[in-house]
C-alpha distance (Angstrom), angle and dihedral (degrees) to the residues before:
residue distance angle dihedral
X1 . . .
X2 3.78 . .
X3 3.76 117.3 .
X4 3.83 92.2 -152.1
X5 3.79 111.2 -170.9
X6 3.78 94.5 -17.2
X7 3.83 112.4 129.5
X8 3.79 115.4 -107.4
X9 3.76 116.7 -95.6
X10 3.83 116.3 -108.4
X11 3.76 113.8 -91.1
X12 3.81 114.8 -101.5
X13 3.78 110.1 -86.4
X14 3.82 94.7 7.6
X15 3.80 111.6 155.4
X16 3.79 119.8 -139.5
X17 3.78 112.8 -106.4
X18 3.77 116.6 -101.4
X19 3.81 118.7 -117.5
X20 3.78 113.5 -85.3
X21 3.78 115.3 -93.4
X22 3.79 119.7 -117.3
X23 3.79 115.1 -100.5
X24 3.82 114.9 -114.6
X25 3.82 90.1 -105.8
X26 3.81 93.7 51.9
X27 3.79 90.5 45.0
X28 3.82 89.3 51.9
X29 3.80 92.0 54.3
X30 3.81 91.7 44.9
X31 3.80 90.2 54.0
X32 3.80 91.9 47.5
X33 3.81 89.7 50.1
X34 3.81 90.1 53.8
X35 3.79 90.9 55.8
X36 3.81 89.1 48.5
X37 3.80 94.4 51.1
X38 3.81 94.9 42.0
X39 3.80 90.4 54.2
X40 3.81 91.4 41.3
X41 3.79 87.5 55.1
X42 3.79 91.0 50.5
X43 3.83 91.2 55.5
X44 3.80 96.7 38.3
X45 3.84 94.1 89.2
X46 3.84 93.5 53.1
X47 3.85 97.8 81.4
X48 3.81 88.6 41.3
X49 3.82 95.9 58.6
X50 3.84 93.2 87.6
X51 3.81 88.7 54.0
X52 3.80 91.2 49.9
X53 3.81 90.9 45.8
X54 3.80 92.4 51.4
X55 3.81 91.1 49.1
X56 3.80 100.2 40.8
X57 3.82 102.6 23.1
X58 3.82 102.1 -132.6
X59 3.83 127.8 156.1
X60 3.80 135.2 -107.5
X61 3.81 88.2 -102.7
X62 3.81 89.8 59.1
X63 3.81 88.8 51.8
X64 3.80 91.5 55.0
X65 3.82 90.2 46.1
X66 3.81 91.3 52.0
X67 3.78 89.6 48.3
X68 3.79 96.0 43.6
X69 3.80 98.3 46.6
X70 3.80 86.1 66.1
X71 3.80 91.2 56.6
X72 3.80 92.9 45.3
X73 3.82 93.4 48.7
X74 3.78 89.5 47.4
X75 3.80 90.1 52.5
X76 3.78 92.8 51.8
X77 3.78 91.0 47.9
X78 3.80 92.0 48.9
X79 3.79 91.3 52.0
X80 3.81 92.7 49.0
X81 3.81 104.4 33.9
X82 3.80 103.0 17.5
X83 3.84 93.4 102.8
X84 3.80 97.5 37.2
X85 3.81 95.6 100.0
X86 3.83 89.9 57.3
X87 3.83 85.9 67.5
X88 3.83 108.9 29.7
X89 3.81 98.1 29.3
X90 3.79 134.5 -100.7
X91 3.82 99.2 -92.8
X92 3.84 99.8 60.5
X93 3.80 92.1 48.8
X94 3.80 93.8 47.0
X95 3.80 95.7 44.5
X96 3.80 90.2 52.3
X97 3.81 91.2 45.9
X98 3.81 96.8 50.8
X99 3.79 92.2 47.1
X100 3.80 88.9 46.4
X101 3.80 90.3 53.0
X102 3.79 90.2 54.0
X103 3.82 89.5 53.8
X104 3.80 90.6 47.0
X105 3.80 90.2 58.6
X106 3.81 88.3 62.0
X107 3.82 88.4 59.0
X108 3.80 90.2 57.0
X109 3.79 91.4 47.8
X110 3.81 93.3 50.3
X111 3.84 95.7 43.3
X112 3.81 111.1 124.2
X113 3.80 99.4 179.5
X114 3.82 145.1 -2.2
X115 3.81 91.3 -67.6
X116 3.79 90.2 58.4
X117 3.81 91.0 50.5
X118 3.80 90.8 49.1
X119 3.81 90.3 52.2
X120 3.81 92.2 47.8
X121 3.80 93.1 47.9
X122 3.82 91.0 47.4
X123 3.81 91.7 52.4
X124 3.81 90.8 45.0
X125 3.80 90.6 53.3
X126 3.81 92.7 49.9
X127 3.80 93.3 51.4
X128 3.81 94.6 43.5
X129 3.80 92.7 48.3
X130 3.78 91.6 51.9
X131 3.80 90.4 52.8
X132 3.82 105.5 40.8
X133 3.79 98.1 76.1
X134 3.80 92.1 44.8
X135 3.81 93.6 48.7
X136 3.79 93.6 47.3
X137 3.79 93.8 46.1
X138 3.80 92.4 46.9
X139 3.81 91.3 51.5
X140 3.82 89.0 55.8
X141 3.84 90.6 44.0
X142 3.80 88.6 58.0
X143 3.81 97.9 42.1
X144 3.81 121.4 8.0
X145 3.81 92.9 -168.6
X146 3.80 101.0 44.3
X147 3.81 96.2 30.9
X148 3.84 96.2 81.9
X149 3.82 89.7 45.2
X150 3.81 91.7 51.4
X151 3.81 89.8 46.5
X152 3.80 88.3 57.8
X153 3.81 101.4 38.7
X154 3.82 100.4 41.3
X155 3.84 97.8 60.8
X156 3.81 91.3 50.3
X157 3.79 92.4 45.8
X158 3.79 89.1 52.0
X159 3.79 91.8 47.6
X160 3.80 91.3 50.5
X161 3.80 95.4 45.4
X162 3.81 95.6 42.9
X163 3.78 95.1 51.2
X164 3.78 99.3 45.3
X165 3.83 97.7 38.8
X166 3.80 92.8 48.3
X167 3.81 89.4 46.9
X168 3.78 92.9 51.5
X169 3.80 92.0 45.7
X170 3.80 90.1 49.9
X171 3.78 91.5 51.2
X172 3.79 101.9 41.1
X173 3.83 109.6 22.1
X174 3.80 132.4 64.6
X175 3.81 123.5 -107.2
X176 3.83 95.4 12.5
X177 3.81 93.0 172.9
X178 3.80 87.8 62.0
X179 3.80 104.3 30.3
X180 3.82 96.7 52.5
X181 3.79 93.7 54.0
X182 3.80 95.9 40.0
X183 3.81 89.7 54.5
X184 3.80 91.6 50.8
X185 3.81 91.6 47.9
X186 3.81 91.1 57.0
X187 3.82 90.8 49.9
X188 3.82 92.3 50.2
X189 3.80 92.2 51.5
X190 3.81 90.6 50.2
X191 3.80 90.2 51.3
X192 3.80 91.3 49.6
X193 3.81 88.7 54.7
X194 3.81 90.1 51.7
X195 3.80 91.8 51.1
X196 3.81 90.6 60.7
X197 3.82 86.3 65.9
X198 3.81 95.6 48.9
X199 3.78 119.4 105.5
X200 3.80 114.3 -121.1
X201 3.82 113.8 -113.1
X202 3.82 99.3 -167.5
X203 3.79 128.6 64.2
X204 3.82 108.1 -131.8
X205 3.77 113.9 -116.7
X206 3.77 139.2 179.7
X207 3.79 121.5 -81.2
X208 3.82 103.0 62.7
X209 3.81 94.8 131.0
X210 3.79 92.5 45.1
X211 3.81 89.4 51.1
X212 3.82 89.7 63.4
X213 3.80 91.2 69.0
X214 3.83 105.0 106.2
X215 3.77 107.4 -100.5
X216 3.78 134.7 167.3
X217 3.78 97.5 -164.1
X218 3.78 124.6 160.9
X219 3.82 121.1 -169.7
X220 3.79 112.7 -121.7
X221 3.80 93.6 -112.5
X222 3.83 91.1 56.5
X223 3.80 99.3 45.4
X224 3.80 101.0 87.2
X225 3.85 93.7 41.5
X226 3.82 90.8 52.0
X227 3.82 92.4 48.8
X228 3.82 89.7 51.9
X229 3.82 92.9 45.1
X230 3.83 97.3 44.4
X231 3.85 98.5 83.9
X232 3.79 93.6 51.6
X233 3.82 90.4 45.9
X234 3.81 89.4 51.7
X235 3.81 92.9 48.0
X236 3.81 93.7 46.9
X237 3.79 98.4 46.0
X238 3.81 94.7 40.4
X239 3.78 87.3 58.9
X240 3.80 90.6 47.7
X241 3.82 90.0 52.0
X242 3.78 90.9 50.3
X243 3.80 92.3 53.1
X244 3.80 92.8 44.7
X245 3.81 94.7 51.7
X246 3.82 112.0 26.0
X247 3.82 106.4 18.6
X248 3.84 95.1 89.9
X249 3.82 91.6 53.8
X250 3.82 91.9 46.0
X251 3.80 93.4 49.4
X252 3.79 90.3 50.9
X253 3.81 94.1 46.5
X254 3.81 99.0 41.8
X255 3.79 103.2 31.6
X256 3.84 105.4 16.9
X257 3.81 90.1 -123.9
X258 3.81 122.6 157.8
X259 3.83 99.3 -96.2
X260 3.80 94.2 -144.1
X261 3.79 93.8 57.7
X262 3.81 95.1 29.4
X263 3.81 95.1 52.1
X264 3.80 91.7 49.6
X265 3.81 91.8 45.8
X266 3.81 92.6 50.7
X267 3.81 91.2 48.7
X268 3.80 89.3 48.6
X269 3.81 92.1 50.2
X270 3.81 91.4 49.9
X271 3.79 99.5 42.8
X272 3.81 97.1 31.5
X273 3.80 93.4 56.4
X274 3.81 87.6 45.2
X275 3.80 92.7 53.8
X276 3.81 91.5 47.0
X277 3.80 90.7 50.3
X278 3.79 91.4 51.7
X279 3.80 90.6 52.3
X280 3.81 94.3 47.1
X281 3.81 94.6 47.1
X282 3.82 97.5 38.2
X283 3.82 93.8 115.3
X284 3.80 96.1 46.0
X285 3.78 124.7 102.3
X286 3.81 110.1 -83.7
X287 3.81 95.9 -130.8
X288 3.82 91.7 51.9
X289 3.80 92.4 48.3
X290 3.80 91.1 50.1
X291 3.82 91.0 51.7
X292 3.79 93.2 52.4
X293 3.79 88.5 45.3
X294 3.79 91.4 58.0
X295 3.81 91.5 49.9
X296 3.81 92.9 49.2
X297 3.81 92.8 45.5
X298 3.79 92.5 54.7
X299 3.81 93.8 43.6
X300 3.79 96.1 44.7
X301 3.79 95.4 46.2
X302 3.80 91.6 51.8
X303 3.82 93.8 45.5
X304 3.80 95.3 48.8
X305 3.77 96.7 44.7
X306 3.83 96.4 41.0
X307 3.81 86.4 53.8
X308 3.81 87.2 68.4
X309 3.82 89.5 74.6
X310 3.83 96.0 65.1
X311 3.84 90.4 29.8
X312 3.80 92.3 -119.8
X313 3.80 109.7 168.8
X314 3.82 90.9 -176.3
X315 3.80 90.5 53.9
X316 3.80 91.5 47.1
X317 3.80 93.4 52.3
X318 3.81 93.1 42.9
X319 3.79 90.9 51.7
X320 3.79 89.5 46.2
X321 3.80 91.0 55.8
X322 3.82 92.2 48.5
X323 3.80 89.9 48.5
X324 3.80 89.1 46.9
X325 3.79 90.4 54.6
X326 3.80 86.8 52.7
X327 3.79 90.6 48.1
X328 3.79 90.8 54.2
X329 3.78 96.6 42.8
X330 3.80 93.5 43.9
X331 3.78 94.3 49.7
X332 3.79 93.5 43.3
X333 3.79 91.1 49.1
X334 3.80 91.2 49.3
X335 3.80 91.9 49.0
X336 3.79 92.6 46.0
X337 3.80 91.4 48.9
X338 3.80 99.2 45.5
X339 3.83 108.2 28.4
X340 3.84 98.2 61.4
X341 3.82 90.6 56.9
X342 3.83 91.5 67.7
X343 3.79 122.8 90.1
X344 3.84 117.0 -132.4
X345 3.81 95.6 -94.4
X346 3.84 90.3 47.2
X347 3.81 98.8 48.5
X348 3.80 100.7 93.4
X349 3.80 90.9 45.8
X350 3.82 94.3 49.9
X351 3.80 93.1 45.9
X352 3.80 88.7 49.0
X353 3.82 89.1 56.7
X354 3.82 89.7 52.3
X355 3.80 90.8 51.2
X356 3.82 92.2 45.4
X357 3.81 90.1 56.9
X358 3.81 90.4 44.7
X359 3.78 96.7 49.9
X360 3.81 94.9 43.7
X361 3.80 85.3 55.7
X362 3.79 90.8 46.1
X363 3.80 96.0 50.0
X364 3.80 110.5 32.4
X365 3.84 100.7 54.0
X366 3.82 90.2 45.0
X367 3.82 90.1 53.7
X368 3.82 91.0 49.1
X369 3.81 91.8 49.0
X370 3.81 90.6 48.7
X371 3.81 90.7 51.2
X372 3.80 91.4 51.6
X373 3.81 91.7 50.5
X374 3.82 92.2 46.1
X375 3.83 89.9 51.2
X376 3.81 91.2 55.8
X377 3.81 103.3 -90.1
X378 3.79 115.4 149.2
X379 3.80 110.7 -95.8
X380 3.81 94.2 -139.4
X381 3.81 94.3 48.0
X382 3.81 89.5 48.1
X383 3.80 90.0 51.6
X384 3.80 91.9 49.6
X385 3.81 91.3 48.8
X386 3.80 88.0 51.4
X387 3.79 89.9 53.1
X388 3.78 89.9 50.9
X389 3.82 90.2 53.1
X390 3.81 91.3 51.7
X391 3.81 90.9 48.8
X392 3.82 90.6 49.1
X393 3.81 93.0 52.1
X394 3.81 90.9 46.9
X395 3.81 88.4 52.1
X396 3.80 90.6 51.3
X397 3.80 88.2 50.5
X398 3.81 90.1 55.7
X399 3.80 92.0 48.6
X400 3.81 91.1 48.7
X401 3.80 92.5 50.4
X402 3.82 92.5 49.0
X403 3.81 91.0 49.8
X404 3.82 90.8 48.3
X405 3.81 91.2 51.5
X406 3.80 91.5 47.5
X407 3.81 90.1 50.6
X408 3.81 90.6 49.6
X409 3.81 91.9 49.4
X410 3.80 90.7 49.4
X411 3.82 91.8 51.5
X412 3.81 91.8 49.1
X413 3.79 90.6 48.7
X414 3.79 90.3 56.1
């Protein structure tokens, strides 16, 4: 009997074709988007703190504790799991991390008090720390030229987007303490699905369990670049921690701005100008970019925090944008100086060291500032002292870079 136009039956034993793998370019953008959303999630609670405070009545010190426990958990996770993807592969680590982030969002939604927020932030820090080294290394695996640029621009883009979008949702939409996190959870699940289609870039090797032993190891080739980059990393991420923890309270006290919208707007001004600076200067020499970043960090921090004296909102935002440009340039320069020194099987570990330095700087000064405010110190004076610290570290970064250049010139002359 003729089959006519009927399609042929599958051959006996034929196996259905697997889904197509992502191209390297699509995989690169997927990885960059994961960094963006992870950092957006880390800033999403910032504009919501005033809502939580009004509902549960906790202090500014509690706010800094909720913020800082994220950074501390992230640090611990980086030290333990930061090198894991160098041994088991990037995909398994990232799939577990994105699915873990989706589960973490449910902890935020179900939180019924400060303890619940602390638990959610702790879990969020653990998952993010486990993923950062793997994401950064995989970006460089896929594109050695654009990888360091993406590693610098994506975190700031996420910080900018997370703060302002969460602030706008808190101000204009119902149930912001549910809607923000539910939206992020859906995005994380979609990214996990995409990771199943990504080609692995690392051959698994023995030593995965041993790699979980906390270790702060820096390959010899990366040691001098990290020492030179450390002050600018500390200045940049200290400023980011300040804006993420105390900016809403300062905007309310100094300028009588709605802290939900104001905190998100300040974070957007800082991180958005940083991301734009990274994009504009992406083809410049890393050492030059890092130098200009240190100058802009010092200048912007002083402008924005001195503007608190005459209560100039325009001056505060202008200084924030200058400091943000320094944040972006400093971090990009540090990444571009340090990351290329690592061999493929060292990349996740070296990037984890960079993030450890960054998140120590992000968490510890914010905790100290919160303690001062809780013990009765004036909020504005504390903010100005914080700005002075950032300017000092940026100055040390400039001195370190000049000494490094002088040492290099001396060696070449010999």
